[in-house]
C-alpha positions as CSV (number, residue, x, y, z in Angstrom):
1,X,89.0,111.5,36.0
2,X,91.7,113.4,37.8
3,X,91.1,116.9,39.3
4,X,93.9,119.2,40.4
5,X,93.6,120.5,44.0
6,X,95.7,122.2,46.7
7,X,95.4,120.3,50.0
8,X,96.2,122.1,53.2
9,X,99.0,120.2,54.9
10,X,100.1,122.6,57.6
11,X,99.4,126.0,59.2
12,X,100.4,128.0,56.2
13,X,101.2,125.2,53.8
14,X,99.4,123.7,50.9
15,X,100.6,121.0,48.4
16,X,99.4,120.1,45.0
17,X,97.4,116.8,44.8
18,X,95.3,115.2,42.2
19,X,91.8,114.0,43.3
20,X,90.4,110.9,41.7
21,X,86.8,109.8,42.3
22,X,86.3,106.1,42.1
23,X,83.2,104.0,42.7
24,X,84.0,103.2,46.3
25,X,86.7,105.7,47.3
26,X,88.1,109.1,46.9
27,X,91.9,109.1,46.2
28,X,94.2,112.1,46.8
29,X,97.7,111.7,45.3
30,X,100.5,114.1,46.0
31,X,102.0,115.5,42.8
32,X,105.6,116.4,43.3
33,X,106.4,115.7,46.9
34,X,108.1,112.6,48.2
35,X,107.4,111.7,51.8
36,X,103.7,112.4,51.4
37,X,101.5,109.4,51.1
38,X,98.5,108.7,48.9
39,X,95.3,109.3,50.8
40,X,92.5,106.8,50.1
41,X,89.1,107.7,51.6
42,X,86.5,105.0,51.6
43,X,83.0,106.4,50.7
44,X,81.4,104.9,53.8
45,X,84.0,106.8,56.0
46,X,82.9,110.2,54.6
47,X,80.5,112.0,57.0
48,X,80.3,115.2,55.0
49,X,81.8,116.7,51.8
50,X,81.4,120.4,51.4
51,X,82.1,123.0,48.7
52,X,82.1,126.8,49.1
53,X,82.0,128.9,46.0
54,X,83.4,132.4,46.1
55,X,83.0,135.3,43.7
56,X,85.6,135.1,41.0
57,X,85.3,131.3,40.7
58,X,87.4,130.2,43.7
59,X,86.1,126.9,45.0
60,X,87.2,125.5,48.4
61,X,86.4,122.0,49.8
62,X,86.3,120.2,53.0
63,X,86.1,116.5,53.6
64,X,85.0,115.3,57.0
65,X,85.6,111.6,57.7
66,X,85.3,109.3,60.7
67,X,89.0,109.8,61.4
68,X,90.3,112.9,59.7
69,X,89.5,116.4,58.2
70,X,90.8,117.5,54.8
71,X,90.6,121.1,53.5
72,X,91.8,122.7,50.3
73,X,90.8,124.4,47.1
74,X,90.0,123.2,43.6
75,X,92.3,124.4,40.8
76,X,90.4,126.8,38.5
77,X,91.6,124.7,35.5
78,X,89.1,122.0,36.5
79,X,85.5,121.8,35.4
80,X,84.0,122.4,38.8
81,X,80.4,121.6,37.7
82,X,81.5,118.2,36.4
83,X,83.4,117.5,39.7
84,X,80.4,118.4,41.8
85,X,78.1,116.2,39.6
86,X,80.5,113.2,39.9
87,X,80.7,113.7,43.7
88,X,77.0,114.0,44.0
89,X,76.6,110.6,42.3
90,X,79.0,109.1,44.8
91,X,78.1,110.9,48.0
92,X,74.4,111.9,47.5
93,X,73.1,113.9,50.4
94,X,76.5,114.0,52.2
95,X,77.6,116.5,49.5
96,X,76.8,120.2,50.4
97,X,77.5,123.1,47.9
98,X,77.2,126.7,49.1
């Protein structure tokens, strides 16, 4: 299933991406921008995957891998509980929700 996110790509810049959770990787696809590549993150490369919930429903995420750091927010149109459940199945104890 695809989840809509905004990925931080610069100091004050975010771009819309779709996040797909597959069996052995997490895929981030840019939506409308050319020149930005698909990001495929292997499950074994993920050190930590964290979510922070804010009052009002805002949900931010961070993905820490062996070679990169990704930060952004989940679109409020997504079912956040479903996304967290799917990620928990894939990443187990590496997933932290605050």
